[in-house]
C-alpha positions as CSV (number, residue, x, y, z in Angstrom):
1,M,149.1,138.1,91.5
2,H,149.1,134.8,89.6
3,I,149.5,133.3,86.2
4,L,148.5,129.4,85.7
5,I,151.2,127.9,82.9
6,L,149.4,125.7,80.2
7,S,151.8,123.3,79.7
8,A,149.6,120.6,76.4
9,S,151.2,119.0,75.3
10,V,151.0,114.9,76.5
11,R,153.2,113.1,74.0
12,Q,155.7,111.2,75.4
13,G,159.3,112.9,75.1
14,R,157.7,116.1,74.3
15,N,159.6,119.0,74.5
16,S,157.8,122.1,74.7
17,H,157.1,121.6,78.8
18,R,161.4,122.4,78.8
19,V,159.4,126.0,77.7
20,A,156.5,125.7,80.2
21,L,159.1,125.4,83.1
22,Y,160.9,127.9,81.6
23,F,158.5,130.3,81.8
24,Q,157.1,129.3,85.9
25,Q,161.3,130.2,86.3
26,Y,161.0,133.3,85.5
27,I,158.2,134.3,86.1
28,R,159.8,133.9,89.9
29,E,162.8,135.0,89.5
30,N,161.3,138.5,88.8
31,E,158.6,138.5,91.6
32,L,156.2,139.3,88.6
33,A,153.4,136.8,90.4
34,E,152.9,133.7,91.0
35,A,153.3,131.0,88.5
36,E,152.2,127.2,88.5
37,I,151.8,125.0,85.8
38,A,148.8,123.3,84.7
39,D,150.3,120.5,83.3
40,L,148.1,118.1,80.5
41,N,150.5,115.6,80.3
42,E,149.4,114.8,84.9
43,Y,145.4,115.0,84.0
44,Q,145.0,112.8,81.6
45,F,141.7,113.9,80.3
46,P,139.3,111.8,78.7
47,V,138.1,112.3,74.6
48,F,135.7,114.9,75.0
49,E,132.4,114.5,75.6
50,E,130.6,117.5,77.1
51,R,131.4,120.9,77.5
52,L,131.6,120.9,82.1
53,Q,128.4,123.0,82.4
54,Y,126.7,120.4,81.0
55,M,128.0,117.4,82.7
56,S,125.8,115.9,85.6
57,N,128.7,114.7,87.7
58,P,131.8,115.6,86.7
59,G,135.1,113.6,87.1
60,E,137.2,115.8,90.1
61,K,140.1,115.8,87.9
62,V,138.0,118.2,85.8
63,L,136.7,120.6,88.2
64,R,140.5,120.9,89.9
65,F,141.4,122.1,86.2
66,Q,138.9,124.2,86.3
67,Q,139.2,126.2,89.1
68,K,143.0,126.5,88.2
69,I,141.4,127.8,85.0
70,Q,139.1,130.2,87.5
71,A,141.3,131.2,89.9
72,A,144.3,132.1,87.6
73,D,144.4,136.3,86.6
74,G,146.2,135.5,83.2
75,I,146.7,132.0,81.6
76,V,150.7,131.5,79.6
77,L,149.1,128.6,77.5
78,V,152.8,127.1,75.8
79,T,151.9,124.3,72.2
80,P,153.3,123.2,70.2
81,E,153.1,122.8,66.2
82,Y,151.5,119.0,65.4
83,N,150.6,119.3,62.4
84,G,150.3,122.6,61.2
85,G,147.1,123.5,64.5
86,Y,148.0,122.6,67.9
87,P,147.6,119.2,69.9
88,A,144.0,116.9,70.4
89,S,144.5,117.7,74.2
90,L,144.9,121.7,74.1
91,K,141.7,121.2,71.2
92,N,139.8,119.1,74.9
93,V,139.7,121.5,77.2
94,V,139.3,125.1,75.0
95,D,136.2,122.3,74.2
96,L,135.3,121.5,78.4
97,L,135.1,125.3,79.0
98,Y,133.4,128.2,78.4
99,K,132.5,131.7,80.6
100,E,136.2,130.9,82.4
101,W,137.7,131.4,79.1
102,Q,135.9,134.5,78.9
103,R,138.1,137.7,79.1
104,K,140.6,135.7,80.3
105,P,144.1,137.3,79.3
106,I,146.1,134.9,77.2
107,A,149.6,134.7,76.0
108,M,150.3,132.1,73.2
109,A,154.0,130.7,72.8
110,T,154.1,128.6,70.1
111,V,157.1,125.7,70.4
112,S,158.3,123.4,67.0
113,A,161.1,121.8,66.4
114,G,161.9,122.9,63.1
115,P,163.1,126.5,62.5
116,F,159.7,128.0,62.6
117,G,158.5,128.5,66.1
118,G,154.8,127.1,65.6
119,A,153.8,130.3,63.7
120,Q,151.1,128.2,61.6
121,V,149.9,126.9,64.9
122,T,149.2,130.3,66.4
123,T,146.0,131.1,63.2
124,S,143.7,128.2,64.0
125,L,144.4,128.4,68.6
126,L,144.0,132.1,68.0
127,F,140.6,131.7,66.3
128,S,139.3,129.1,68.6
129,L,140.3,131.5,72.2
130,W,138.5,134.4,70.0
131,K,136.1,131.9,69.6
132,I,135.3,131.3,73.4
133,G,136.1,135.1,74.6
134,A,139.3,134.5,75.7
135,W,141.2,137.8,75.3
136,V,144.6,136.9,73.3
137,V,147.2,138.7,74.1
138,P,149.2,141.1,71.6
139,A,152.4,138.9,72.1
140,M,153.7,136.2,70.9
141,F,156.6,134.3,71.6
142,P,157.9,131.2,69.2
143,V,160.5,128.7,70.1
144,A,162.0,127.1,67.2
145,Q,164.3,124.4,67.7
146,V,162.9,124.1,71.4
147,Q,165.2,120.6,71.4
148,N,168.8,123.0,71.0
149,N,167.3,126.3,73.0
150,Y,166.0,124.6,76.3
151,S,167.0,121.9,78.7
152,E,164.9,119.6,79.9
153,E,164.9,121.4,82.9
154,G,163.6,125.1,80.9
155,I,167.0,126.1,81.3
156,P,168.0,128.4,78.3
157,A,171.0,128.3,75.7
158,D,170.9,132.3,75.9
159,K,169.6,133.3,78.5
160,E,169.8,137.1,78.3
161,A,167.7,136.8,74.9
162,T,164.9,134.4,76.3
163,D,165.3,136.8,79.6
164,K,165.0,140.2,76.8
165,R,161.9,138.4,74.8
166,A,160.3,137.0,77.6
167,Q,160.0,140.6,79.6
168,K,157.9,142.2,76.5
169,F,155.9,138.6,76.1
170,I,155.3,139.0,80.0
171,G,154.7,142.7,80.1
172,E,152.3,142.6,77.7
173,L,149.8,140.1,79.6
174,L,150.8,141.8,82.9
175,W,150.0,145.2,81.5
176,C,146.4,142.6,80.5
177,I,145.1,141.9,83.8
178,K,145.9,145.5,86.0
179,A,144.1,146.9,82.7
180,K,140.8,144.0,82.9
181,Q,141.3,144.6,87.5
182,L,141.2,148.8,85.7
183,M,137.6,148.1,83.7
184,A,136.4,145.0,86.7
185,G,136.8,148.2,89.8
186,T,139.0,145.1,91.6
187,S,142.6,146.6,91.1
């Protein structure tokens, strides 16, 4: 099983990437699946112009990203909250692809520097993912005051409590992945 962790922020000094690093470590340490990070900061996509399916000559980075999304059994989407919404870098890649997102199990981890853990981003992101046919896992992982609760290497300040939350969160994603595989007859 292959889980792609999508780190959505491209901002300098970003803190949400700490949570992406944590999930990669957690999944690997517990031998739950293969875990890989797709860091949108490494791609530096230009502003959205057209969906991949309509591009006459898509760039190598676009095709590489599309292949990663397509190959993933499920996705942990780690996004910060910017002014009550999600970053343009994430909207860019949500709109870039279409069929690759359909029925893809996606678990959302929302992150903020404030006390609410990115709760406001959930509604707008959930609607966009629903609109394109993604399967959003019925478990959330809000992270409040990320700068105080995770090191730059993704190590949580309270590992025991964080791992307990992650167990339920990732467990829901794994359940959805297995359910999809059973329905598709590929288990």
